[in-house]
N, C-alpha and C positions, 0 to 999 in steps of 0.2 A: 689228811691221809691216815693218821693214827685212829681217829674216830671212825672213819669208814671201815677200817679193818676190824675194829672192835665191835661196832654197832652198825653193820650194813643195813639191817632191817629198819632201823630208826631214821635212816636218811634216804631211803629209796624213793619215797613219794616226793620229797623235796628235790632230789636230783632230777626226777622225771619232770617236775614242774619247771625247773630251771632249763631243762633241755627243750622246752616248748610243748611238751605233751600234756597240755592243759585239759584234755578230754579223757585222760586215763582214769578208770574207775577207782584206782587206789588213791589218786590225788583227790577225787571227789569225796571218797570215804573219809580221809583224814581231815579235809576241810569241814565236812559235816559234823564229824566228832568234835572238832574245835568249836563250832557254832553251838552245838548242844551243850557242851561242857561250860562254855562262857555264860549261856543263859541260865543254867542250873546254879553256877557259882554266884551270879548276880542275884538270883532269888534267895540263896542262902545268906548273902550279905544284907539283903533287905530285912530278912527275918532277924538277923543279929542286930541291925539298927533299930528295929521295932522293940526288941528286948532291951536295948540300951536306953531307948526313950522311956520305957516303962520303969526303969530303975532311976530315971531322973538324971542320967549322966549327960555330960556336955555333948550336943549333937555334932556329928562329923561334918567337916567342911564340905562344901559343894564341889563336885567334880565337873560341873558344866563348863565348857570352854566358851568364854565370852566372845571370842572371835567368830563363832558360828552365827552370830546375830547380824553380821555385816553383809550378807548376801551370798550368792552362789560362788563368786570367785574365792571368798574366804572359806567356804565349805569345801571347795575343791582343793585348796591349799592345805586345809586341815586334814582332809582324807589322805592326801599324799604324805603328810607328816606322820599320820597314824600308821601308814604302811611301813615307812622307814623305821619308825620306833619299834613296831612289832618285830620286824626282821632283826634289828640290832639287839633288842632285849632277848629274843629267842636264841640267837647265835651266842650271845654272852652267857645265857643260862646253860646252854648246851656245853659250852666250854668249861664252865664251873663244875657242872655235873660230871663231865668226863674226867677232869683233873681229880676231883674228890673220889671218883670211882677207882681211879688208878692208885690213889694213896690209901684209901680205906678198905677197898676190896669188897665191902659189904653194901648192898643196896640200901638196907634199912639205916645204916650209919650215914650214908650220903644224904638221905631224906632228912634225918634229924639234924645233922650239922648245918646243912644249907638253910633249913627252916629257922634254926636258932640264930644263924649268922645274919640273915636278912631281916628277921623280925627285930633283932637287937638294934637295928639302925633307927627305928622309930620309937623306941622305948622312952627316950628323954622328953619327947614332945607329944606323946599320945597316951590315951587312956588304956586301962587294962584290956577292955573289950576290943579296942582298936588293934592292940598287939595280938590278941587271940585271932581276930579276923585276918590279920596279916599272916600269921603262922598257918592258918588253914589254907589261905590262898596260895602261899608258897609251897606248902606240902602237897596240895592237890595238883599244882602245876608241875611239880617234879614228877609226881606219879603219872600225869598225863604224858610227859615226855618219855619216861621210861617204858610206858605201856604202848603208846601209839607213835611216838617219834616227833621229829622236829617240826614237820609241817602242821601237825595237829596243834602243837604248842603255839606256833606263830599265828595260826588261824584263830585260836582262842584269844590270844592277846589282841589281835585286830578287832575281833567282834566285841570284846570287852571295852576297848577304847571307844568305839563308836557308840555302844550302848550307854556308857557312863558319861560321855562328853556331850551328846546331843540332848536338848531339853525335851525329851519325849513326854507327852502328856495326853490325857484323854479329854482335856478341856479345849475343844476346837475353837472356842471363842477367844482364847488367850492370844495375846499379840505375838508370842513366840511359837505358836503352834505350827507355823510353816516350817521353821527349822526343825522342830521335833518330828513332823511328818516326813521331812527329807531324810532324817536319820533312820526313821522306821522303814522307809522305802529301801534305803541302802542295806539294812539288816535283812530285810525280806529277800532282796535280790541276791545277796550273798548266800543266804541259806538255800534259796531255790536253785541257784547255779550248782552249789555243792551237792544237793540232793539229786538233781538231774544227771550230773556227771557220775555220781556214785552208781547209778543204775547201769552204766556201760551200754546204753542203747537198748536195754531191755524194757518191756512195758512194765508199768507200775504193779499190776496185779497178775501179770503173766497171761497166758491164753488158756482159757478153760477147755478141757477135753472131756468128751463124753465117756472116755474109757477110764477116767480118774474116779 
């Protein structure tokens, strides 16, 4: 209730989705923003990893979920787990941001404190570049929530989990390519649904008029 009174615009699309209005254009917009943001962040993380490899640093551990190689029942279970994790992490992040906003009063202070707090958790076991990557990810996720709201953040988290956990590859002859193609199909279906919903029933390019 306190968050709804303070940030109504950041929760409106999430509330509409919970109410069953899954065809609302605002819901589609925030889902699509989350998909786009997650893809851009993943590209940024790949560039950072390439830079880390050039410096000869220890490569980051793989994020591929081994359970995804066990067939479609395991993939379905993993997808359900990803959805629950995304919702839980998104709600927890929203709670932390709200409490820090109440205490600190300044948005820039909230971003800095939360970024430093969460990044410090991996300092003892990670390289400097990994810490920088974590700080960028946390800071950008906080910005995403403050700019577009809870549903965009949860959508980004879910898209990122699917993108990082499935063994997506361009080598179709690889034995694990089936699982990778399944993950790619899920990502494409998610983005396509978000894009179609965001249009609100309007045609993609509108209708041409001779008077225009």
